[in-house]
mmCIF file as gemmi writes it, N, C-alpha and C atoms, coordinates in Angstrom:
data_model
loop_
_atom_site.group_PDB
_atom_site.id
_atom_site.type_symbol
_atom_site.label_atom_id
_atom_site.label_alt_id
_atom_site.label_comp_id
_atom_site.label_asym_id
_atom_site.label_entity_id
_atom_site.label_seq_id
_atom_site.pdbx_PDB_ins_code
_atom_site.Cartn_x
_atom_site.Cartn_y
_atom_site.Cartn_z
_atom_site.occupancy
_atom_site.B_iso_or_equiv
_atom_site.pdbx_formal_charge
_atom_site.auth_seq_id
_atom_site.auth_asym_id
_atom_site.pdbx_PDB_model_num
ATOM 1 N N . UNK Axp A 1 ? 67.096 62.246 -7.825 1 0 ? 1 A 1
ATOM 2 C CA . UNK Axp A 1 ? 65.934 62.907 -8.351 1 0 ? 1 A 1
ATOM 3 C C . UNK Axp A 1 ? 64.792 62.349 -7.512 1 0 ? 1 A 1
ATOM 4 N N . UNK Axp A 2 ? 63.73 62.289 -7.216 1 0 ? 2 A 1
ATOM 5 C CA . UNK Axp A 2 ? 62.858 61.713 -6.317 1 0 ? 2 A 1
ATOM 6 C C . UNK Axp A 2 ? 62.074 60.645 -7.112 1 0 ? 2 A 1
ATOM 7 N N . UNK Axp A 3 ? 61.073 59.693 -7.186 1 0 ? 3 A 1
ATOM 8 C CA . UNK Axp A 3 ? 60.391 59.018 -7.512 1 0 ? 3 A 1
ATOM 9 C C . UNK Axp A 3 ? 59.011 59.876 -8.042 1 0 ? 3 A 1
ATOM 10 N N . UNK Axp A 4 ? 58.813 60.88 -7.723 1 0 ? 4 A 1
ATOM 11 C CA . UNK Axp A 4 ? 57.592 61.58 -8.089 1 0 ? 4 A 1
ATOM 12 C C . UNK Axp A 4 ? 58.568 62.596 -9.57 1 0 ? 4 A 1
ATOM 13 N N . UNK Axp A 5 ? 59.475 62.272 -9.88 1 0 ? 5 A 1
ATOM 14 C CA . UNK Axp A 5 ? 60.024 63.147 -10.593 1 0 ? 5 A 1
ATOM 15 C C . UNK Axp A 5 ? 59.322 62.914 -12.187 1 0 ? 5 A 1
ATOM 16 N N . UNK Axp A 6 ? 58.913 61.546 -12.559 1 0 ? 6 A 1
ATOM 17 C CA . UNK Axp A 6 ? 58.351 61.222 -13.778 1 0 ? 6 A 1
ATOM 18 C C . UNK Axp A 6 ? 59.153 61.603 -14.545 1 0 ? 6 A 1
ATOM 19 N N . UNK Axp A 7 ? 58.338 62.418 -15.636 1 0 ? 7 A 1
ATOM 20 C CA . UNK Axp A 7 ? 58.514 62.531 -17.212 1 0 ? 7 A 1
ATOM 21 C C . UNK Axp A 7 ? 59.774 63.796 -17.13 1 0 ? 7 A 1
ATOM 22 N N . UNK Axp A 8 ? 60.114 64.928 -16.092 1 0 ? 8 A 1
ATOM 23 C CA . UNK Axp A 8 ? 61.076 65.641 -16.041 1 0 ? 8 A 1
ATOM 24 C C . UNK Axp A 8 ? 61.892 65.308 -14.991 1 0 ? 8 A 1
ATOM 25 N N . UNK Axp A 9 ? 62.379 64.217 -14.947 1 0 ? 9 A 1
ATOM 26 C CA . UNK Axp A 9 ? 62.912 63.609 -14.203 1 0 ? 9 A 1
ATOM 27 C C . UNK Axp A 9 ? 64.541 63.663 -14.55 1 0 ? 9 A 1
ATOM 28 N N . UNK Axp A 10 ? 64.901 63.78 -16.197 1 0 ? 10 A 1
ATOM 29 C CA . UNK Axp A 10 ? 66.414 64.328 -16.935 1 0 ? 10 A 1
ATOM 30 C C . UNK Axp A 10 ? 66.364 65.662 -17.426 1 0 ? 10 A 1
ATOM 31 N N . UNK Axp A 11 ? 64.825 66.091 -16.88 1 0 ? 11 A 1
ATOM 32 C CA . UNK Axp A 11 ? 65.405 67.748 -17.404 1 0 ? 11 A 1
ATOM 33 C C . UNK Axp A 11 ? 65.491 68.459 -15.863 1 0 ? 11 A 1
ATOM 34 N N . UNK Axp A 12 ? 65.51 67.332 -14.747 1 0 ? 12 A 1
ATOM 35 C CA . UNK Axp A 12 ? 65.299 67.906 -13.295 1 0 ? 12 A 1
ATOM 36 C C . UNK Axp A 12 ? 67.262 67.546 -13.184 1 0 ? 12 A 1
ATOM 37 N N . UNK Axp A 13 ? 67.407 66.497 -13.37 1 0 ? 13 A 1
ATOM 38 C CA . UNK Axp A 13 ? 68.941 65.75 -13.447 1 0 ? 13 A 1
ATOM 39 C C . UNK Axp A 13 ? 69.754 67.208 -14.182 1 0 ? 13 A 1
ATOM 40 N N . UNK Axp A 14 ? 69.365 67.405 -15.004 1 0 ? 14 A 1
ATOM 41 C CA . UNK Axp A 14 ? 70.255 68.332 -15.398 1 0 ? 14 A 1
ATOM 42 C C . UNK Axp A 14 ? 70.549 69.312 -15.529 1 0 ? 14 A 1
ATOM 43 N N . UNK Axp A 15 ? 69.238 70.213 -14.416 1 0 ? 15 A 1
ATOM 44 C CA . UNK Axp A 15 ? 69.565 70.954 -13.913 1 0 ? 15 A 1
ATOM 45 C C . UNK Axp A 15 ? 70.367 71.008 -12.51 1 0 ? 15 A 1
ATOM 46 N N . UNK Axp A 16 ? 69.862 69.832 -11.876 1 0 ? 16 A 1
ATOM 47 C CA . UNK Axp A 16 ? 70.722 69.535 -10.475 1 0 ? 16 A 1
ATOM 48 C C . UNK Axp A 16 ? 71.956 69.327 -11.13 1 0 ? 16 A 1
ATOM 49 N N . UNK Axp A 17 ? 72.314 68.679 -11.348 1 0 ? 17 A 1
ATOM 50 C CA . UNK Axp A 17 ? 73.772 67.97 -12.088 1 0 ? 17 A 1
ATOM 51 C C . UNK Axp A 17 ? 74.823 68.568 -13.076 1 0 ? 17 A 1
ATOM 52 N N . UNK Axp A 18 ? 73.985 69.747 -13.487 1 0 ? 18 A 1
ATOM 53 C CA . UNK Axp A 18 ? 74.829 70.32 -14.904 1 0 ? 18 A 1
ATOM 54 C C . UNK Axp A 18 ? 75.614 71.472 -14.31 1 0 ? 18 A 1
ATOM 55 N N . UNK Axp A 19 ? 76.708 71.966 -15.029 1 0 ? 19 A 1
ATOM 56 C CA . UNK Axp A 19 ? 77.682 72.772 -14.562 1 0 ? 19 A 1
ATOM 57 C C . UNK Axp A 19 ? 76.903 74.189 -14.141 1 0 ? 19 A 1
ATOM 58 N N . UNK Axp A 20 ? 77.465 74.621 -13.234 1 0 ? 20 A 1
ATOM 59 C CA . UNK Axp A 20 ? 76.997 76.444 -12.178 1 0 ? 20 A 1
ATOM 60 C C . UNK Axp A 20 ? 77.086 76.782 -13.538 1 0 ? 20 A 1
ATOM 61 N N . UNK Axp A 21 ? 76.618 78.147 -13.396 1 0 ? 21 A 1
ATOM 62 C CA . UNK Axp A 21 ? 76.665 79.328 -14.401 1 0 ? 21 A 1
ATOM 63 C C . UNK Axp A 21 ? 77.041 80.636 -13.267 1 0 ? 21 A 1
ATOM 64 N N . UNK Axp A 22 ? 76.794 82.163 -14.02 1 0 ? 22 A 1
ATOM 65 C CA . UNK Axp A 22 ? 76.128 83.007 -13.143 1 0 ? 22 A 1
ATOM 66 C C . UNK Axp A 22 ? 74.899 83.331 -12.567 1 0 ? 22 A 1
ATOM 67 N N . UNK Axp A 23 ? 73.886 82.574 -13.959 1 0 ? 23 A 1
ATOM 68 C CA . UNK Axp A 23 ? 72.562 82.716 -13.562 1 0 ? 23 A 1
ATOM 69 C C . UNK Axp A 23 ? 72.522 81.48 -13.282 1 0 ? 23 A 1
ATOM 70 N N . UNK Axp A 24 ? 72.822 80.495 -12.801 1 0 ? 24 A 1
ATOM 71 C CA . UNK Axp A 24 ? 72.401 78.884 -12.309 1 0 ? 24 A 1
ATOM 72 C C . UNK Axp A 24 ? 73.27 78.664 -11.383 1 0 ? 24 A 1
ATOM 73 N N . UNK Axp A 25 ? 73.226 79.042 -9.853 1 0 ? 25 A 1
ATOM 74 C CA . UNK Axp A 25 ? 74.661 78.542 -8.745 1 0 ? 25 A 1
ATOM 75 C C . UNK Axp A 25 ? 74.315 77.249 -8.424 1 0 ? 25 A 1
ATOM 76 N N . UNK Axp A 26 ? 74.807 76.943 -7.185 1 0 ? 26 A 1
ATOM 77 C CA . UNK Axp A 26 ? 73.964 75.739 -6.662 1 0 ? 26 A 1
ATOM 78 C C . UNK Axp A 26 ? 73.065 76.107 -5.687 1 0 ? 26 A 1
ATOM 79 N N . UNK Axp A 27 ? 72.654 77.573 -5.33 1 0 ? 27 A 1
ATOM 80 C CA . UNK Axp A 27 ? 71.935 77.519 -4.355 1 0 ? 27 A 1
ATOM 81 C C . UNK Axp A 27 ? 70.411 77.13 -5.107 1 0 ? 27 A 1
ATOM 82 N N . UNK Axp A 28 ? 71.009 77.473 -6.527 1 0 ? 28 A 1
ATOM 83 C CA . UNK Axp A 28 ? 69.657 77.262 -7.479 1 0 ? 28 A 1
ATOM 84 C C . UNK Axp A 28 ? 69.234 75.562 -7.456 1 0 ? 28 A 1
ATOM 85 N N . UNK Axp A 29 ? 70.093 74.985 -7.37 1 0 ? 29 A 1
ATOM 86 C CA . UNK Axp A 29 ? 70.926 73.543 -7.659 1 0 ? 29 A 1
ATOM 87 C C . UNK Axp A 29 ? 69.767 72.927 -6.422 1 0 ? 29 A 1
ATOM 88 N N . UNK Axp A 30 ? 70.298 73.725 -5.292 1 0 ? 30 A 1
ATOM 89 C CA . UNK Axp A 30 ? 70.03 73.026 -4.211 1 0 ? 30 A 1
ATOM 90 C C . UNK Axp A 30 ? 68.323 72.81 -3.884 1 0 ? 30 A 1
ATOM 91 N N . UNK Axp A 31 ? 68.126 74.313 -4.438 1 0 ? 31 A 1
ATOM 92 C CA . UNK Axp A 31 ? 66.014 74.501 -4.266 1 0 ? 31 A 1
ATOM 93 C C . UNK Axp A 31 ? 65.339 73.377 -5.194 1 0 ? 31 A 1
ATOM 94 N N . UNK Axp A 32 ? 66.222 72.763 -5.884 1 0 ? 32 A 1
ATOM 95 C CA . UNK Axp A 32 ? 65.137 72.096 -7.38 1 0 ? 32 A 1
ATOM 96 C C . UNK Axp A 32 ? 65.453 70.838 -6.366 1 0 ? 32 A 1
ATOM 97 N N . UNK Axp A 33 ? 66.805 70.416 -5.636 1 0 ? 33 A 1
ATOM 98 C CA . UNK Axp A 33 ? 66.546 69.072 -5.302 1 0 ? 33 A 1
ATOM 99 C C . UNK Axp A 33 ? 65.252 69.135 -3.96 1 0 ? 33 A 1
ATOM 100 N N . UNK Axp A 34 ? 65.154 70.311 -2.785 1 0 ? 34 A 1
ATOM 101 C CA . UNK Axp A 34 ? 64.325 70.237 -2.334 1 0 ? 34 A 1
ATOM 102 C C . UNK Axp A 34 ? 62.807 70.498 -2.751 1 0 ? 34 A 1
ATOM 103 N N . UNK Axp A 35 ? 62.618 70.504 -3.358 1 0 ? 35 A 1
ATOM 104 C CA . UNK Axp A 35 ? 61.034 70.828 -3.888 1 0 ? 35 A 1
ATOM 105 C C . UNK Axp A 35 ? 61.298 69.003 -4.359 1 0 ? 35 A 1
ATOM 106 N N . UNK Axp A 36 ? 61.744 68.833 -5.09 1 0 ? 36 A 1
ATOM 107 C CA . UNK Axp A 36 ? 61.818 67.613 -6.035 1 0 ? 36 A 1
ATOM 108 C C . UNK Axp A 36 ? 61.493 66.102 -4.527 1 0 ? 36 A 1
ATOM 109 N N . UNK Axp A 37 ? 62.523 66.38 -3.709 1 0 ? 37 A 1
ATOM 110 C CA . UNK Axp A 37 ? 62.455 65.482 -2.811 1 0 ? 37 A 1
ATOM 111 C C . UNK Axp A 37 ? 61.225 65.748 -2.053 1 0 ? 37 A 1
ATOM 112 N N . UNK Axp A 38 ? 60.284 66.482 -2.05 1 0 ? 38 A 1
ATOM 113 C CA . UNK Axp A 38 ? 59.118 67.368 -0.878 1 0 ? 38 A 1
ATOM 114 C C . UNK Axp A 38 ? 59.705 67.331 0.137 1 0 ? 38 A 1
ATOM 115 N N . UNK Axp A 39 ? 60.919 68.211 0.357 1 0 ? 39 A 1
ATOM 116 C CA . UNK Axp A 39 ? 61.668 68.592 1.611 1 0 ? 39 A 1
ATOM 117 C C . UNK Axp A 39 ? 61.161 70.201 1.945 1 0 ? 39 A 1
ATOM 118 N N . UNK Axp A 40 ? 60.012 70.286 1.288 1 0 ? 40 A 1
ATOM 119 C CA . UNK Axp A 40 ? 59.993 72.144 1.682 1 0 ? 40 A 1
ATOM 120 C C . UNK Axp A 40 ? 58.697 72.342 2.337 1 0 ? 40 A 1
ATOM 121 N N . UNK Axp A 41 ? 58.971 73.001 3.648 1 0 ? 41 A 1
ATOM 122 C CA . UNK Axp A 41 ? 58.463 73.073 4.925 1 0 ? 41 A 1
ATOM 123 C C . UNK Axp A 41 ? 57.532 74.56 4.565 1 0 ? 41 A 1
ATOM 124 N N . UNK Axp A 42 ? 56.087 74.09 3.659 1 0 ? 42 A 1
ATOM 125 C CA . UNK Axp A 42 ? 55.657 75.537 3.282 1 0 ? 42 A 1
ATOM 126 C C . UNK Axp A 42 ? 54.443 75.623 4.589 1 0 ? 42 A 1
ATOM 127 N N . UNK Axp A 43 ? 53.915 76.7 4.424 1 0 ? 43 A 1
ATOM 128 C CA . UNK Axp A 43 ? 52.707 76.969 6.076 1 0 ? 43 A 1
ATOM 129 C C . UNK Axp A 43 ? 51.686 75.376 6.001 1 0 ? 43 A 1
ATOM 130 N N . UNK Axp A 44 ? 51.696 75.358 4.737 1 0 ? 44 A 1
ATOM 131 C CA . UNK Axp A 44 ? 50.24 74.398 5.308 1 0 ? 44 A 1
ATOM 132 C C . UNK Axp A 44 ? 50.678 72.979 5.68 1 0 ? 44 A 1
ATOM 133 N N . UNK Axp A 45 ? 52.102 72.88 5.398 1 0 ? 45 A 1
ATOM 134 C CA . UNK Axp A 45 ? 52.888 71.247 5.856 1 0 ? 45 A 1
ATOM 135 C C . UNK Axp A 45 ? 53.034 72.296 7.907 1 0 ? 45 A 1
ATOM 136 N N . UNK Axp A 46 ? 53.55 73.156 8.099 1 0 ? 46 A 1
ATOM 137 C CA . UNK Axp A 46 ? 54.017 73.427 9.388 1 0 ? 46 A 1
ATOM 138 C C . UNK Axp A 46 ? 52.585 73.777 9.857 1 0 ? 46 A 1
ATOM 139 N N . UNK Axp A 47 ? 51.603 73.798 9.807 1 0 ? 47 A 1
ATOM 140 C CA . UNK Axp A 47 ? 49.86 74.037 10.244 1 0 ? 47 A 1
ATOM 141 C C . UNK Axp A 47 ? 49.879 72.775 10.518 1 0 ? 47 A 1
ATOM 142 N N . UNK Axp A 48 ? 49.702 71.663 9.918 1 0 ? 48 A 1
ATOM 143 C CA . UNK Axp A 48 ? 49.487 70.287 9.818 1 0 ? 48 A 1
ATOM 144 C C . UNK Axp A 48 ? 50.466 69.691 10.895 1 0 ? 48 A 1
ATOM 145 N N . UNK Axp A 49 ? 51.575 69.645 11.001 1 0 ? 49 A 1
ATOM 146 C CA . UNK Axp A 49 ? 52.383 69.244 12.38 1 0 ? 49 A 1
ATOM 147 C C . UNK Axp A 49 ? 52.39 70.212 13.728 1 0 ? 49 A 1
ATOM 148 N N . UNK Axp A 50 ? 51.811 71.242 13.243 1 0 ? 50 A 1
ATOM 149 C CA . UNK Axp A 50 ? 50.758 71.931 14.579 1 0 ? 50 A 1
ATOM 150 C C . UNK Axp A 50 ? 52.354 72.652 14.967 1 0 ? 50 A 1
ATOM 151 N N . UNK Axp A 51 ? 53.127 73.134 14.162 1 0 ? 51 A 1
ATOM 152 C CA . UNK Axp A 51 ? 54.525 74.249 14.205 1 0 ? 51 A 1
ATOM 153 C C . UNK Axp A 51 ? 53.533 75.661 14.492 1 0 ? 51 A 1
ATOM 154 N N . UNK Axp A 52 ? 52.567 75.469 13.55 1 0 ? 52 A 1
ATOM 155 C CA . UNK Axp A 52 ? 52.232 76.693 13.495 1 0 ? 52 A 1
ATOM 156 C C . UNK Axp A 52 ? 50.812 76.76 14.156 1 0 ? 52 A 1
ATOM 157 N N . UNK Axp A 53 ? 50.528 77.682 14.741 1 0 ? 53 A 1
ATOM 158 C CA . UNK Axp A 53 ? 49.327 77.475 15.598 1 0 ? 53 A 1
ATOM 159 C C . UNK Axp A 53 ? 48.357 78.983 15.298 1 0 ? 53 A 1
ATOM 160 N N . UNK Axp A 54 ? 48.178 79.527 14.189 1 0 ? 54 A 1
ATOM 161 C CA . UNK Axp A 54 ? 47.032 80.608 13.903 1 0 ? 54 A 1
ATOM 162 C C . UNK Axp A 54 ? 46.508 80.181 13.244 1 0 ? 54 A 1
ATOM 163 N N . UNK Axp A 55 ? 44.726 80.566 13.279 1 0 ? 55 A 1
ATOM 164 C CA . UNK Axp A 55 ? 43.292 79.964 12.095 1 0 ? 55 A 1
ATOM 165 C C . UNK Axp A 55 ? 44.437 80.624 10.958 1 0 ? 55 A 1
ATOM 166 N N . UNK Axp A 56 ? 44.717 81.33 10.664 1 0 ? 56 A 1
ATOM 167 C CA . UNK Axp A 56 ? 45.488 81.46 8.639 1 0 ? 56 A 1
ATOM 168 C C . UNK Axp A 56 ? 46.706 80.636 8.692 1 0 ? 56 A 1
ATOM 169 N N . UNK Axp A 57 ? 47.233 79.926 9.838 1 0 ? 57 A 1
ATOM 170 C CA . UNK Axp A 57 ? 48.754 79.33 9.433 1 0 ? 57 A 1
ATOM 171 C C . UNK Axp A 57 ? 49.159 78.977 8.139 1 0 ? 57 A 1
ATOM 172 N N . UNK Axp A 58 ? 47.521 78.288 7.786 1 0 ? 58 A 1
ATOM 173 C CA . UNK Axp A 58 ? 48.199 77.472 6.219 1 0 ? 58 A 1
ATOM 174 C C . UNK Axp A 58 ? 48.221 78.363 4.989 1 0 ? 58 A 1
ATOM 175 N N . UNK Axp A 59 ? 47.871 79.378 5.504 1 0 ? 59 A 1
ATOM 176 C CA . UNK Axp A 59 ? 47.606 80.836 3.735 1 0 ? 59 A 1
ATOM 177 C C . UNK Axp A 59 ? 48.812 81.259 3.371 1 0 ? 59 A 1
ATOM 178 N N . UNK Axp A 60 ? 49.226 81.093 2.281 1 0 ? 60 A 1
ATOM 179 C CA . UNK Axp A 60 ? 50.475 82.039 1.585 1 0 ? 60 A 1
ATOM 180 C C . UNK Axp A 60 ? 50.381 83.326 1.937 1 0 ? 60 A 1
ATOM 181 N N . UNK Axp A 61 ? 51.177 83.868 2.646 1 0 ? 61 A 1
ATOM 182 C CA . UNK Axp A 61 ? 51.581 85.215 3.04 1 0 ? 61 A 1
ATOM 183 C C . UNK Axp A 61 ? 51.492 85.978 2.005 1 0 ? 61 A 1
ATOM 184 N N . UNK Axp A 62 ? 51.62 85.347 0.562 1 0 ? 62 A 1
ATOM 185 C CA . UNK Axp A 62 ? 52.136 86.589 0.036 1 0 ? 62 A 1
ATOM 186 C C . UNK Axp A 62 ? 50.643 86.903 -1.336 1 0 ? 62 A 1
ATOM 187 N N . UNK Axp A 63 ? 49.646 86.195 -1.171 1 0 ? 63 A 1
ATOM 188 C CA . UNK Axp A 63 ? 48.703 86.166 -2.005 1 0 ? 63 A 1
ATOM 189 C C . UNK Axp A 63 ? 47.361 85.424 -1.435 1 0 ? 63 A 1
ATOM 190 N N . UNK Axp A 64 ? 46.892 85.088 -0.218 1 0 ? 64 A 1
ATOM 191 C CA . UNK Axp A 64 ? 46.175 83.71 0.211 1 0 ? 64 A 1
ATOM 192 C C . UNK Axp A 64 ? 45.863 82.799 0.429 1 0 ? 64 A 1
ATOM 193 N N . UNK Axp A 65 ? 45.831 81.797 -1.138 1 0 ? 65 A 1
ATOM 194 C CA . UNK Axp A 65 ? 45.524 80.684 -1.163 1 0 ? 65 A 1
ATOM 195 C C . UNK Axp A 65 ? 46.376 79.746 -0.242 1 0 ? 65 A 1
ATOM 196 N N . UNK Axp A 66 ? 45.758 78.414 0.268 1 0 ? 66 A 1
ATOM 197 C CA . UNK Axp A 66 ? 46.242 77.485 1.102 1 0 ? 66 A 1
ATOM 198 C C . UNK Axp A 66 ? 48.04 77.111 0.354 1 0 ? 66 A 1
ATOM 199 N N . UNK Axp A 67 ? 48.658 77.492 1.409 1 0 ? 67 A 1
ATOM 200 C CA . UNK Axp A 67 ? 50.534 77.49 0.674 1 0 ? 67 A 1
ATOM 201 C C . UNK Axp A 67 ? 51.411 76.01 0.877 1 0 ? 67 A 1
ATOM 202 N N . UNK Axp A 68 ? 50.863 75.274 -0.408 1 0 ? 68 A 1
ATOM 203 C CA . UNK Axp A 68 ? 51.254 74.009 -0.628 1 0 ? 68 A 1
ATOM 204 C C . UNK Axp A 68 ? 52.353 74.206 -1.153 1 0 ? 68 A 1
ATOM 205 N N . UNK Axp A 69 ? 53.487 72.861 -1.026 1 0 ? 69 A 1
ATOM 206 C CA . UNK Axp A 69 ? 54.62 73.508 -1.972 1 0 ? 69 A 1
ATOM 207 C C . UNK Axp A 69 ? 54.08 73.676 -3.757 1 0 ? 69 A 1
ATOM 208 N N . UNK Axp A 70 ? 53.331 73.044 -4.301 1 0 ? 70 A 1
ATOM 209 C CA . UNK Axp A 70 ? 52.73 73.035 -5.443 1 0 ? 70 A 1
ATOM 210 C C . UNK Axp A 70 ? 51.958 74.443 -5.573 1 0 ? 70 A 1
ATOM 211 N N . UNK Axp A 71 ? 51.538 75.069 -4.701 1 0 ? 71 A 1
ATOM 212 C CA . UNK Axp A 71 ? 51.374 76.531 -4.774 1 0 ? 71 A 1
ATOM 213 C C . UNK Axp A 71 ? 52.651 77.34 -5.189 1 0 ? 71 A 1
ATOM 214 N N . UNK Axp A 72 ? 53.491 77.013 -3.905 1 0 ? 72 A 1
ATOM 215 C CA . UNK Axp A 72 ? 54.871 78.128 -4.003 1 0 ? 72 A 1
ATOM 216 C C . UNK Axp A 72 ? 55.55 77.885 -5.341 1 0 ? 72 A 1
ATOM 217 N N . UNK Axp A 73 ? 55.361 76.573 -5.838 1 0 ? 73 A 1
ATOM 218 C CA . UNK Axp A 73 ? 56.39 76.428 -7.335 1 0 ? 73 A 1
ATOM 219 C C . UNK Axp A 73 ? 55.862 76.532 -8.396 1 0 ? 73 A 1
ATOM 220 N N . UNK Axp A 74 ? 54.507 76.665 -8.058 1 0 ? 74 A 1
ATOM 221 C CA . UNK Axp A 74 ? 53.665 76.731 -9.407 1 0 ? 74 A 1
ATOM 222 C C . UNK Axp A 74 ? 52.583 77.871 -9.701 1 0 ? 74 A 1
ATOM 223 N N . UNK Axp A 75 ? 51.877 78.445 -8.736 1 0 ? 75 A 1
ATOM 224 C CA . UNK Axp A 75 ? 50.887 78.992 -9.076 1 0 ? 75 A 1
ATOM 225 C C . UNK Axp A 75 ? 50.582 80.977 -7.815 1 0 ? 75 A 1
ATOM 226 N N . UNK Axp A 76 ? 52.179 80.996 -6.965 1 0 ? 76 A 1
ATOM 227 C CA . UNK Axp A 76 ? 51.916 81.926 -6.559 1 0 ? 76 A 1
ATOM 228 C C . UNK Axp A 76 ? 51.948 83.17 -7.394 1 0 ? 76 A 1
ATOM 229 N N . UNK Axp A 77 ? 51.527 83.942 -7.655 1 0 ? 77 A 1
ATOM 230 C CA . UNK Axp A 77 ? 51.741 84.906 -8.119 1 0 ? 77 A 1
ATOM 231 C C . UNK Axp A 77 ? 53.451 86.184 -7.615 1 0 ? 77 A 1
ATOM 232 N N . UNK Axp A 78 ? 53.536 85.594 -6.403 1 0 ? 78 A 1
ATOM 233 C CA . UNK Axp A 78 ? 55.064 86.115 -5.99 1 0 ? 78 A 1
ATOM 234 C C . UNK Axp A 78 ? 56.186 85.545 -6.207 1 0 ? 78 A 1
ATOM 235 N N . UNK Axp A 79 ? 56.146 84.376 -6.869 1 0 ? 79 A 1
ATOM 236 C CA . UNK Axp A 79 ? 57.079 83.222 -7.384 1 0 ? 79 A 1
ATOM 237 C C . UNK Axp A 79 ? 57.079 83.606 -8.628 1 0 ? 79 A 1
ATOM 238 N N . UNK Axp A 80 ? 56.635 84.257 -9.264 1 0 ? 80 A 1
ATOM 239 C CA . UNK Axp A 80 ? 56.553 84.629 -10.512 1 0 ? 80 A 1
ATOM 240 C C . UNK Axp A 80 ? 58.37 84.989 -11.154 1 0 ? 80 A 1
ATOM 241 N N . UNK Axp A 81 ? 58.635 85.84 -10.567 1 0 ? 81 A 1
ATOM 242 C CA . UNK Axp A 81 ? 60.286 86.194 -11.253 1 0 ? 81 A 1
ATOM 243 C C . UNK Axp A 81 ? 61.232 84.729 -10.661 1 0 ? 81 A 1
ATOM 244 N N . UNK Axp A 82 ? 61.017 84.276 -9.969 1 0 ? 82 A 1
ATOM 245 C CA . UNK Axp A 82 ? 62.014 83.064 -10.001 1 0 ? 82 A 1
ATOM 246 C C . UNK Axp A 82 ? 61.397 82.161 -10.515 1 0 ? 82 A 1
ATOM 247 N N . UNK Axp A 83 ? 60.273 82.027 -10.806 1 0 ? 83 A 1
ATOM 248 C CA . UNK Axp A 83 ? 60.001 80.605 -12.105 1 0 ? 83 A 1
ATOM 249 C C . UNK Axp A 83 ? 60.343 81.073 -13.184 1 0 ? 83 A 1
ATOM 250 N N . UNK Axp A 84 ? 60.149 82.208 -13.445 1 0 ? 84 A 1
ATOM 251 C CA . UNK Axp A 84 ? 60.537 82.511 -15.32 1 0 ? 84 A 1
ATOM 252 C C . UNK Axp A 84 ? 61.973 82.246 -15.398 1 0 ? 84 A 1
ATOM 253 N N . UNK Axp A 85 ? 62.595 82.571 -14.617 1 0 ? 85 A 1
ATOM 254 C CA . UNK Axp A 85 ? 63.983 82.625 -14.55 1 0 ? 85 A 1
ATOM 255 C C . UNK Axp A 85 ? 64.564 81.148 -14.564 1 0 ? 85 A 1
ATOM 256 N N . UNK Axp A 86 ? 64.036 80.023 -13.642 1 0 ? 86 A 1
ATOM 257 C CA . UNK Axp A 86 ? 64.385 78.729 -13.553 1 0 ? 86 A 1
ATOM 258 C C . UNK Axp A 86 ? 64.049 78.315 -15.121 1 0 ? 86 A 1
ATOM 259 N N . UNK Axp A 87 ? 62.508 78.466 -15.618 1 0 ? 87 A 1
ATOM 260 C CA . UNK Axp A 87 ? 61.977 78.049 -16.605 1 0 ? 87 A 1
ATOM 261 C C . UNK Axp A 87 ? 62.622 78.738 -18.146 1 0 ? 87 A 1
ATOM 262 N N . UNK Axp A 88 ? 63.634 80.114 -17.816 1 0 ? 88 A 1
ATOM 263 C CA . UNK Axp A 88 ? 63.812 80.047 -19.394 1 0 ? 88 A 1
ATOM 264 C C . UNK Axp A 88 ? 65.153 80.077 -19.697 1 0 ? 88 A 1
ATOM 265 N N . UNK Axp A 89 ? 65.759 78.964 -18.306 1 0 ? 89 A 1
ATOM 266 C CA . UNK Axp A 89 ? 67.017 78.705 -18.771 1 0 ? 89 A 1
ATOM 267 C C . UNK Axp A 89 ? 67.538 77.942 -19.636 1 0 ? 89 A 1
């Protein structure tokens, strides 16, 4: 887990290194790793690097605000089902 994991480090390690189940697959584990290490390429990051070239390129396609990794992981209502699934494990 990355250095930014802080107080969540042990919970994240358990999610990533724990045994897979029908509701927690290797794909879920990989998604947690990508988010934790900052390797997620959201619209704001793509715009900042010039890979998206439209004027609203850094906006969330689902709900409108700036599409940062924090927004996608914690704030975007379009991600509620995934977030609730993970938080209820």
